[in-house]
Structures are given as structure tokens and as C-alpha cells.
Steps between C-alpha positions, in 0.01 A plus 500: 500500500398480134127426454392332181183644365248300315433647152181685470207326354607151649303325762585223747407163338350225720615151417231258595604140561216240532521182693494306164798707378696426818447139467560480121768272353680801368582608852626166577727500187648840605565390847672172376695718261621722787579208731697333202710816468576476883613134454220333699503119454158396585295747291369242253413209710196317347300434807191393292711272277451114528772398739502144381682622186810593689779293358629366841146361566473354150829326522441379855163331409648372180812349672279326762273349235792391292669336806177321577492367144864387526428316830197323328732383224788386707341375821354165361843381418695645792525281828632616832505128581447205245150353562432127473165325592385140510440205728790391740647179348746447781573672833820474700584658835857607524691776698809526295567587123836515353591564140697191499160315481436665151565246220804633293552780749656816338408732784777431730437477866208663670245399765131610549282442799194291388221335654479237232410465134200419271482371147240665279460432108833292538678815645683468839447812710678552829294709756703761694477532861398868484233425244134602536174310476217695318159401611171527309444842653825635390661498841869422527600242773839325577551209274395186671580187279272279716198671336600362164415148380552293183242560232414840651469774229734789588674794338852599574683826434871415471840632420655312211870491495710375210866443448606321169294185473413507878193648646313524842161622597453668838140547602426818703123518494260198498125575413255257641176437279624712198248603228513304173813539285495575144599206260777709336656583830463135621690368201809723567808372669685694772769574248269634246323714759835636618605590145186673437532711827867566419409635151219721656752635757742591217237674296342683799680813475505524116117432486404750770731773360369428133144526586542802731713660225245422231214659700690811622644555151171480341261671734579861428443453126185306566354782725581759235353277226831471337466132406806497286712637781343270756576198290858601420580604851327198638711253286818690591401487863438138477841422339687734718328366809560132409871548402561747788311265735720197387818696551381652819400157623866398464611809696219446754618149561852626563361743750220300665645154539790597739278728701224232516763238619617738753137567623426131507789450726346740750249252667321636794140552655415794268280489199551200276755351746742790424660748728428868450832530321427200282157633411631853411779343288245285311294822442806684387604235252156468351478872464828525312404210283173659399652830449721340234204352335301834526758692307380335169118538563470869403722533192248419234349839419827689509671247274203493258484872485871549493485721801808493724300704772216237504757207513668678788164539685405139435832380622506687825135441564532128450813480721327688789171319449660155492697593812188608694300195373778254598517655851130440557497138360627309800302705756178409300613141467605433860341748730157525337444163353687275739774241460325167558389462131640283236438746214569872499266567188272757677814689646660478160185638340505796750868538464478514116218749509684727741816488279303561190322802667819629649686490169219673315433765764874575535549542120210769520637658809855527358350652192293741710808616690749523224307639203582836366185598301159355438152567378197450720167446321236696680221470234470213267441123502805424730435802736750471790775304305844643486700470170886497570699702243763223466692597187610824322222495243145372566220519248142558611201416284223268382737253334567175695865549433500827699688493837194651661199365317176702511226261384145547404522874440422643143653832603853338545724459192702194444833716575339785701794620697865419595668551835876565489767519776704813447780498746339486849170629354222375284308638209187398319430567126189463301523238208143513367397774260140459566455418864588762766755454799417722807723597784310654790200558279705676236565355153872454428739365239796459725564571853743423789320314762500609864400313805117521536424582143163362371518328157187436314487263206148417375283404794806408713679726746834448648696677763875522450707435809877516553707402794599822683877547526 
């Protein structure tokens, strides 16, 4: 066996590694580099980063707040039942109502079981047999017309039916001792109230989609201090949401109305008087309707930045988020908040917030699952935030027109670096003559990026990450 002899005059050298050396950042960098070459996918997770900069969380909170704002705008004009209040001018007990008693009847023939009628503000209101009496404490009791008397101040929640020049009011909830009514509401006729509520119902989808689209479109630019992008993407999101919401409301109506009619025909002892099949049909119809509206809510940023990838993420995220939020709407309304109530405004609030949050979160999650390459900021003002590489050429620098804007850093040039897609790979190139660009602590002019590479520009450090194929 051959023996290798050490040349004369050489001595064994002892390499001494201190604890500080073993724990140094240089060792971590070498280990990361080695793991990157092996293809490990979790080498650069930023556990110290601020988790609230994750896109899915930002979009979720933004979508929820935007939906809350939409609810606050629409709700004062939207009525589940038309409300009228005033002293009883006349009271009549009657057990039968037929449409033939309507002056100039254009309804055709139909009958409704009633306990009688009252006249309030010169409006005749028939009280249905299945109606409820709401006491001062808010409890719902079976409607007993003998508890009403002429000159008593009451409020009535009613269904207002119109056909041509004919109309009829069917009272469903009667409120004893109602609180004072505003003069503006008191001066409106039932026809005016019905027209206002109908207009609010028509604008419901477009307004919700527009405000959620505005917020989700603008929020990423706002977080990154790119005010021009935020304004542009927000305006585009507003328009796309409103137009898309209006179109989707037509589609939603075609989807929802037949399923709702089928659900309402399934009467039983289950929630809201529906059988289990009817309740599930109602849920399914509303989910499909809201998924149609959700498709338009996430398009703003992608359209504004002319990125087909972001448009696709927004479309898919909005579709899935609207579907999920729509599925939760009826359980929140019926199972959690009860059915004996004249107005679903609180459940509508909860449902809108769930829909907005679902749409926002799903847009972020779809982006998270489908993205190919991104930069995670590990040091800098937005540490923890991930910047998607959403187009073939992206500029990085101190100019607000940059795709990745590094603000408040004198060591960053306006056009500091550019990232390009080259086939299935990405490369970075220095653009500034004065300011350095470092990859893994080495100054470079141009380099191909590999998963786990640390990019340092001024005081900011990114980790390049790519989906492993």
C-alpha cells in the first residue's frame, strides 16, 4: 500500500475555531449556499420578519375593511322589508284577502291569509296571519291584532308588491311602541321607499365589488409607498369592480333567483322554515352568485400594471373567495343571528366582511401557491414582505417609478438594479455606476440568481426565492 510522506520541514497545522467563528453569519451563508445547491426549499424563511406584511394577510384585512365600508354606504338605503311608522288611523279585522279587492287590480288572482288591516299615513296595510309582533324588549310573538287600537303609534315592516298601477302592502312584523322616526323617512310614501330599496339592491353588487376592488388594488402600492401605483391600481380596481360587479349581478341573478325560488318552495321545520335541502340550495345559489361578483374584485392591480399573471391571480382568488364567503353568508344569517327579525343588517354586515376577507385572503393565497419567483425582504423598512416578480423586467431603486421601491436610503440609486427573466431563470444586473450591488456579500455587475441568494442594495437585504420544479 503506497504511503504518502509529508515533505520534510512541514508541520501539522492546528485550525482553531472559536465559538464566535462557529456562530458567525459567514457560516450561515455557506450553509445556506450548500442547501440551495441541494434544492432545499425552506432555507431562507424569514422567521424574524413581520408576519403582518404577508400579502394574504394584508389583502384579507383590506378586503374586510372595504366590505365594511361598502356595507355602511349601502345599508341605509337597503330594506329587507319596507318600514312605515305612525298612528293607526283605522283598524279592520278580516280573515281573507284577495287580489280582487285591490283597486284597478293588475295582479291576477291570488289569496293571502290575513288577520286584518290597518291604515297608517293613509296607506292600507294587510297583516298576514304568520306575522310577528315585536315587543319593546325585542321579543317576537305571534301577531295578535286585538293588541292594536286606533291612535296607537306602531311601526310595520312589510312586503310591498307592485304590478302596473296596482300595489298592495303585506305587513309581516308589527312593532309596538317604536322609537321616534326621522322626518325624512316619515314623509316618504311606500312607493318611494320601495323604489329606493330596489335601487340599492341593484347597486349592491357593483358597490361592494367596486370598493373591495379599489382597496385591494391600491393596498400593495400604499404599503410599498408607491402612491402613483396605489392611485392608478385603486382607480382601475374601482372601475373594474363596479363594471364587473354590475355584469356579475346580472349573472348572479340568473343563477340565484331560480335556486332561491326552489329553496323557498322547500318549506319545513328546519332553519328559516326551510328543509335541509332547501337551506343547502339557498346556500349554493348565494355562493355561486357571490363567486360571480368576486371575480371582478381582484383585477385592479393586474390591469393597472399590465400583468397577465396578476390578473389571473386576482381573478382566481376573487372567484374562490366569493364562493367561500357566499357559502358562509346564510349560516351566519340564519343559524347564528336567528330568523325572527325584520332586518338582516347585522348578518349582512357579517356576511359582507366574511366575503371581503375571503376574497382578499384567497387572492394572496393563490398568488402564494402559483408564483414562480419572488424576493423576500429580510432587512429594511418592510422586513418580512415578499415582492412578487410579476413581469419579465423589473426595476429596483430609489425612484417611485421603480417596480420595487427602496425609499429613504441615500445608498440606493434611482435605477439601482434590474431583474430579468431569462428563460426559466432570472438574473440581476447593476444599473448604477456609483452604488454597489452585492450577491452573497460579493460585489457584482451581473449574475444569475439562484434560490437562496442574498441580494444587498444599500441598507436593504432580500433573499431570492424560486419555486422548486
